MIGUVEX-319500 format. One record per residue (C-alpha): residue number from 1; residue in three letters; chain; z negated, y negated, x negated. Coordinates in Angstrom, 3 decimals. Layout:
BEGIN
    nr   rest   kette         pz         py         px
   NUM    Ala       A          Z          Y          X
...
***
This chain:
BEGIN
    nr   rest   kette         pz         py         px
     1    Met       A    -14.025    -20.797     -3.883
     2    Pro       A    -13.399    -17.883     -6.467
     3    Asn       A     -9.947    -17.253     -8.127
     4    Gly       A     -7.829    -14.697     -6.480
     5    Ser       A     -8.958    -15.352     -2.942
     6    Ala       A     -6.954    -13.546     -0.359
     7    Asp       A     -8.315    -14.735      2.869
     8    Thr       A    -10.728    -17.489      4.167
     9    Val       A    -12.520    -17.826      7.515
    10    Ile       A    -14.213    -21.075      8.654
    11    Ser       A    -17.160    -20.713     11.213
    12    Gly       A    -16.806    -22.415     14.523
    13    Asn       A    -19.348    -24.992     13.794
    14    Ile       A    -17.673    -25.768     10.317
    15    Arg       A    -21.054    -25.026      8.451
    16    Arg       A    -20.064    -22.092      6.448
    17    Phe       A    -17.025    -20.379      5.452
    18    Val       A    -16.172    -16.819      4.227
    19    Ser       A    -13.755    -15.750      1.468
    20    Met       A    -12.635    -12.224      0.620
    21    Thr       A    -10.922    -11.675     -2.710
    22    Arg       A     -8.140     -9.143     -3.444
    23    Thr       A    -10.821     -6.849     -4.814
    24    Asn       A    -12.732     -6.939     -1.399
    25    Thr       A    -15.623     -9.231     -2.858
    26    Leu       A    -17.018    -11.218      0.245
    27    Ser       A    -18.733    -14.518     -0.313
    28    Val       A    -20.291    -16.667      2.247
    29    Trp       A    -20.356    -20.446      1.530
    30    Thr       A    -22.588    -22.972      3.050
    31    Ile       A    -20.745    -26.429      3.594
    32    Pro       A    -23.355    -29.324      2.874
    33    Phe       A    -23.914    -31.633      5.759
    34    Leu       A    -23.935    -35.283      5.022
    35    Ala       A    -25.009    -37.601      7.857
    36    Gln       A    -22.780    -40.419      6.722
    37    Pro       A    -18.880    -40.531      7.051
    38    Ala       A    -16.724    -39.738      3.927
    39    Leu       A    -15.828    -42.868      2.017
    40    Glu       A    -12.291    -44.340      1.382
    41    Trp       A    -11.950    -42.730     -1.896
    42    Leu       A    -12.521    -39.124     -0.940
    43    Pro       A     -8.932    -38.337      0.079
    44    Thr       A     -7.782    -40.145     -3.041
    45    Leu       A    -10.033    -37.903     -5.154
    46    Ala       A     -8.640    -34.768     -3.351
    47    Glu       A     -5.059    -35.955     -4.072
    48    Thr       A     -5.807    -36.743     -7.671
    49    Val       A     -7.524    -33.513     -8.445
    50    Gly       A     -4.628    -31.513     -6.796
    51    Gly       A     -2.162    -33.787     -8.591
    52    Lys       A     -0.066    -34.246     -5.374
    53    Arg       A      0.118    -36.404     -2.379
    54    Leu       A      2.011    -36.023      0.756
    55    Thr       A      3.996    -38.813      1.997
    56    Glu       A      4.235    -39.603      5.865
    57    Asn       A      7.361    -37.599      5.864
    58    Asn       A      5.457    -34.504      4.299
    59    Ala       A      7.337    -34.925      1.086
    60    Glu       A      5.216    -34.058     -2.130
    61    Ile       A      4.872    -36.605     -4.914
    62    Leu       A      3.150    -35.907     -8.205
    63    Ile       A      0.208    -38.137     -9.160
    64    Ser       A     -0.288    -39.442    -12.438
    65    Pro       A     -3.395    -38.426    -14.481
    66    Asn       A     -4.039    -42.089    -14.876
    67    Glu       A     -4.691    -42.373    -11.293
    68    Tyr       A     -7.656    -39.799    -11.598
    69    Leu       A     -8.859    -41.597    -14.644
    70    Ser       A     -9.023    -44.868    -12.634
    71    Leu       A    -10.746    -43.477     -9.830
    72    Arg       A    -13.249    -41.792    -12.226
    73    Gln       A    -14.147    -45.150    -13.555
    74    Gln       A    -14.546    -46.496    -10.259
    75    Leu       A    -16.948    -43.769     -9.155
    76    Ser       A    -18.782    -43.851    -12.314
    77    Ala       A    -19.467    -47.509    -11.954
    78    Leu       A    -21.034    -47.147     -8.457
    79    Gly       A    -24.736    -48.577     -8.406
    80    Lys       A    -27.456    -46.607     -6.777
    81    Ala       A    -25.458    -43.735     -5.135
    82    Glu       A    -26.569    -41.896     -1.989
    83    Gly       A    -24.520    -39.135     -0.126
    84    Trp       A    -20.883    -38.964     -0.788
    85    Ser       A    -21.185    -41.674     -3.536
    86    Arg       A    -23.788    -39.582     -5.289
    87    Trp       A    -21.689    -36.433     -5.086
    88    Gly       A    -18.525    -38.502     -6.292
    89    Arg       A    -20.361    -39.731     -9.322
    90    Trp       A    -21.467    -36.014    -10.133
    91    Phe       A    -17.999    -34.784     -9.408
    92    Val       A    -16.316    -36.899    -11.985
    93    Ser       A    -19.033    -36.886    -14.595
    94    Asp       A    -18.618    -35.095    -17.851
    95    Arg       A    -18.958    -31.239    -16.941
    96    Arg       A    -20.501    -30.576    -20.343
    97    Thr       A    -23.513    -32.656    -19.715
    98    Arg       A    -23.855    -33.050    -15.850
    99    Thr       A    -26.606    -31.238    -13.997
   100    Ile       A    -25.468    -28.018    -12.076
   101    Ser       A    -25.746    -29.822     -8.666
   102    Ser       A    -25.910    -33.507     -7.446
***
């Protein structure tokens, strides 16, 4: 989603979402469909990228960059990757050399 978003709406079927920036730019984003469920590492990736984790008591704890580096190594080492694994490997690959999409 672009920087400076002011509002977001997700469609009822959760296939698209719309964002409106403070400068009134409207964007429609398609959410890709993957037939398989998300893997165990996906929530950990979201937390490490965000740098925070919520405890069961909703307290925020900071996550060490080392945890992201460890997960990056784990995902990079996956064998033949399909679906979420393929996307995960793409996401943690070097942005300077990776393809524009997985």
